[in-house]
C-alpha positions in Angstrom: 15.0 -7.0 4.3 13.0 -4.0 4.2 14.0 -0.6 3.0 12.8 2.9 3.3 13.2 5.1 0.2 12.7 8.8 0.3 13.4 11.6 -2.1 13.5 15.4 -2.6 13.3 16.1 -6.3 13.5 19.7 -7.4 12.1 19.3 -11.0 8.5 18.4 -11.5 9.1 16.1 -14.5 11.9 14.1 -12.6 9.7 14.0 -9.6 6.7 12.4 -11.5 9.2 9.9 -13.1 10.7 8.9 -9.6 7.3 8.7 -8.0 6.1 6.3 -11.0 9.1 4.2 -10.5 8.8 3.7 -6.9 4.8 3.3 -7.0 5.1 0.2 -9.2 6.9 -2.1 -6.6 7.0 -0.2 -3.2 4.3 0.7 -0.6 3.9 4.4 -0.2 3.9 5.9 3.2 3.9 9.5 2.4 4.0 11.6 -0.8 7.9 11.0 -1.0 8.5 7.9 1.4 8.1 4.3 0.3 8.8 1.0 1.8 10.4 -1.7 -0.3 10.2 -5.3 0.8 13.0 -7.0 -1.3 16.8 -6.2 -1.8 16.7 -7.2 -5.6 13.7 -5.0 -6.0 15.4 -2.2 -4.2 18.6 -2.6 -6.3 16.7 -2.4 -9.7 14.6 0.6 -8.4 17.5 2.6 -7.1 19.3 2.0 -10.5 16.1 3.3 -12.5 16.0 6.3 -10.1 19.6 7.2 -10.6 19.1 7.3 -14.4 16.3 9.9 -13.8 17.5 12.2 -11.2 20.0 15.1 -11.4 22.7 14.4 -8.6 23.5 18.1 -8.2 19.8 19.1 -7.5 17.9 16.0 -6.2 18.3 13.9 -3.1 17.3 10.3 -2.9 18.1 8.1 0.1 17.6 4.5 1.0 17.7 3.1 4.4 17.6 -0.6 5.7 14.8 -1.1 8.1 15.8 -3.2 11.2 14.2 -4.2 14.4 10.9 -3.2 15.8 9.9 -0.9 12.9 9.2 -4.0 11.0 6.0 -4.3 12.9 4.8 -0.8 12.2 1.3 -0.3 10.9 0.8 2.0 7.8 -2.7 3.3 7.4 
């Protein structure tokens, strides 16, 4: 499975921490959009991210990618 993880973090320090967490194991597509290639990795990363964010101020979303999107080209 592949997953698209995107975020909108309101605080610069939390933003940097979330970006660092996702950059380790995911492929960046844009500044706040990443692709993760494994469910176990996605679960671990989302747990780490949930420990950093403020749920009242920040928004982190994870979507399972299915179908033709798997063949997209990222430059």
